[in-house]
C-alpha positions in Angstrom: 70.6 -62.0 65.2 74.5 -61.0 64.8 76.1 -57.4 62.8 73.5 -56.6 60.0 75.2 -56.9 56.6 71.8 -56.5 54.3 68.9 -54.1 55.0 65.8 -53.7 53.1 63.2 -51.0 54.7 59.6 -50.9 52.6 61.3 -51.8 49.5 58.7 -52.4 46.8 60.4 -54.6 44.3 59.6 -55.1 40.6 60.1 -52.8 37.1 59.1 -49.6 36.6 55.2 -49.8 35.6 55.4 -53.7 37.5 55.5 -53.2 41.3 55.6 -57.3 42.4 55.7 -56.7 45.8 54.8 -53.8 48.4 57.2 -52.7 51.1 59.2 -55.2 52.3 61.3 -55.3 55.3 64.1 -57.6 56.6 67.7 -58.2 56.9 70.3 -59.9 56.8 73.3 -61.3 59.5 77.1 -61.6 58.5 77.6 -64.9 58.6 73.7 -66.2 58.0 72.3 -68.7 55.4 68.8 -66.9 55.0 67.0 -67.6 52.2 64.1 -66.2 49.8 61.5 -68.2 48.7 57.5 -68.6 47.6 56.2 -69.5 44.8 57.2 -69.7 41.2 56.9 -65.7 40.1 56.3 -63.9 43.7 58.8 -62.1 43.3 61.6 -63.4 44.8 64.8 -63.2 42.1 63.6 -59.7 41.5 64.6 -59.7 45.5 67.8 -60.5 44.8 67.9 -58.5 41.5 67.6 -55.1 43.7 69.9 -56.9 46.3 72.9 -57.1 43.3 72.1 -53.8 42.1 71.3 -55.1 38.6 67.9 -53.4 39.3 67.0 -50.1 41.5 63.8 -51.0 43.6 60.9 -49.2 43.3 60.5 -47.7 46.5 62.1 -47.8 50.0 65.7 -48.3 51.2 68.1 -51.5 50.8 71.7 -51.2 51.5 74.5 -53.5 51.4 77.5 -53.9 53.8 76.0 -50.2 55.4 75.6 -49.0 51.5 73.2 -47.9 49.0 73.5 -49.3 45.1 74.3 -46.2 43.0 77.5 -44.9 40.8 79.5 -43.8 43.4 79.6 -47.4 44.8 78.7 -49.6 42.4 82.8 -50.4 42.4 83.3 -50.8 45.9 80.1 -52.9 46.6 80.6 -55.5 43.7 84.0 -56.0 45.4 81.4 -57.4 48.6 79.3 -59.6 46.9 79.8 -62.4 44.7 77.1 -64.6 42.5 75.8 -67.9 40.9 73.0 -67.7 39.1 70.6 -69.9 37.9 72.8 -72.1 35.1 76.1 -71.1 36.6 76.8 -68.8 33.8 80.2 -70.5 32.8 82.2 -69.1 29.8 82.1 -72.0 27.5 85.3 -71.4 26.0 87.2 -70.6 29.2 88.3 -74.0 31.6 87.0 -74.1 34.8 89.9 -72.7 36.1 89.6 -69.9 33.4 86.4 -68.9 34.5 87.3 -68.7 38.1 90.4 -66.8 37.6 87.6 -64.3 35.7 87.1 -62.0 38.6 90.4 -62.4 39.4 91.9 -60.6 36.0 89.5 -58.2 36.4 89.7 -56.5 40.3 92.5 -57.8 41.4 96.4 -56.6 41.6 97.4 -60.6 41.8 100.0 -61.6 39.3 99.1 -64.5 36.8 100.9 -67.3 38.8 99.2 -65.9 42.0 95.5 -66.0 39.7 96.1 -69.0 39.1 97.1 -70.4 42.6 94.0 -68.8 44.3 91.9 -69.7 41.7 93.2 -73.4 42.1 92.6 -73.0 46.3 88.7 -72.7 45.2 88.5 -74.8 42.7 90.1 -77.5 45.4 87.9 -75.8 48.0 84.9 -77.1 46.5 86.4 -80.2 45.8 87.3 -80.1 42.0 90.8 -79.4 41.5 90.9 -82.0 39.3 88.8 -80.6 36.5 90.6 -77.1 36.5 91.6 -78.0 32.9 88.2 -78.9 31.7 85.7 -77.0 29.3 82.5 -76.6 30.8 80.5 -78.8 28.4 83.0 -81.2 29.7 81.3 -81.3 33.6 78.1 -82.4 35.0 75.7 -80.3 36.0 76.5 -80.7 39.9 80.4 -79.4 39.0 79.1 -76.2 36.7 77.5 -75.0 39.6 80.3 -75.4 42.1 82.7 -73.9 39.6 80.8 -71.4 39.5 80.5 -70.9 43.4 84.0 -71.2 43.7 84.4 -68.2 41.2 81.4 -66.0 42.8 84.0 -66.3 45.6 86.6 -65.3 43.9 87.3 -62.1 45.8 86.4 -63.0 49.3 83.0 -61.4 49.6 81.3 -60.9 52.8 77.9 -62.3 51.0 77.0 -65.0 48.4 74.0 -64.4 46.6 72.9 -67.8 45.0 70.0 -68.4 42.6 68.6 -72.0 42.7 71.7 -74.2 44.0 70.0 -76.9 43.1 67.5 -76.3 40.0 68.1 -80.1 38.0 70.4 -81.4 40.4 69.2 -84.7 41.7 68.5 -85.2 45.3 72.3 -86.6 46.3 73.9 -84.4 44.5 72.1 -81.2 45.9 72.6 -82.7 49.2 76.3 -82.1 48.1 75.7 -78.5 47.3 74.3 -77.6 50.5 77.0 -79.4 52.5 78.9 -76.9 50.6 77.4 -74.4 51.2 77.5 -75.1 55.2 81.5 -75.7 55.3 81.8 -72.3 53.2 79.6 -70.6 55.2 81.8 -72.6 58.6 85.2 -72.3 57.1 84.8 -68.6 56.0 82.3 -66.5 58.1 80.6 -66.1 54.5 76.5 -65.1 54.3 74.7 -66.2 52.0 70.9 -65.6 50.3 70.1 -67.9 48.1 66.8 -68.3 46.6 64.8 -71.8 46.4 61.6 -73.8 46.6 63.7 -77.3 47.7 62.4 -77.9 51.1 65.0 -80.5 51.8 67.5 -77.7 51.2 65.6 -75.2 53.0 65.7 -77.1 56.6 68.8 -78.1 55.7 70.5 -75.0 55.7 68.6 -71.8 56.4 68.9 -69.8 59.4 65.8 -67.9 58.4 63.7 -67.2 56.0 61.2 -64.8 54.3 58.6 -65.9 52.0 56.7 -63.8 48.9 53.4 -64.4 47.8 51.8 -62.7 44.5 48.4 -62.4 45.1 49.0 -60.8 47.8 52.0 -58.7 46.8 53.7 -59.2 49.7 56.4 -60.8 51.7 54.4 -63.4 54.4 56.2 -64.9 56.1 59.7 -64.2 58.4 62.1 -67.0 60.4 63.1 -70.0 61.1 62.0 -72.4 58.8 61.0 -74.6 61.6 58.7 -71.8 62.8 57.2 -71.3 59.9 56.7 -74.9 59.0 55.2 -75.7 62.8 54.1 -72.6 64.3 52.1 -69.9 61.6 48.9 -69.1 61.0 49.3 -68.3 57.8 47.0 -71.3 55.4 49.9 -70.5 52.5 52.9 -71.2 54.7 51.5 -74.1 56.4 51.1 -75.1 52.8 53.6 -74.6 51.4 55.6 -75.9 53.9 53.7 -79.2 55.0 53.2 -79.9 50.2 49.9 -78.6 50.2 48.2 -79.6 53.7 47.6 -76.3 56.5 45.4 -78.3 59.0 44.3 -76.0 61.1 45.7 -72.4 59.5 44.0 -69.5 58.8 45.0 -66.8 55.7 46.2 -63.8 57.2 45.5 -60.7 55.1 
């Protein structure tokens, strides 16, 4: 384990009046690709929303880059993270280049030429320099997600959060996106926190995973994909990684 960049200690996750997960504790190290996984509705996206400051935790402590979300820290923390939402969330009236430039216009001191140069470099990093002048409706779903990743990295964040990056993509495009995540981690040292339930992606990119279960309102597993697939004694975990088969496993409380 390397230097810690994200820490959750006894976190209760959910919304006012609706607790989804209780007593969640784990940490993420710098440069790690960390996966939040589980069945639909298990709370993994809710945990991510807490981690990116969209919703306050219901209890416990959560810190990113040594700071907890609050009015005094929000501006600084927003510059330390980048987010790619599931749909890409690109602005349809802006070109791909303009979408990537937007965070730079809001939060950097670069002049117009500097912003354009940096945005073009980011598009080149994700293999889309040729699409700079196109609108989102003129590119494919996989290309939209690459543009969204480029925008998420515009301010050189320490952590990038990816919400279901492979959702809706064919296997070849999904695999190429996994390769991109690995390349960006290798070249930039960026920490990635990824919400997904796509097993091929999990085995390809994850250093470690945290798995959640709605019925037990708990984090039920923490470890490498191989550890969870081969060594977990929890039937739910083994069934998830075995696509429904879990020989020799027993459910734990």
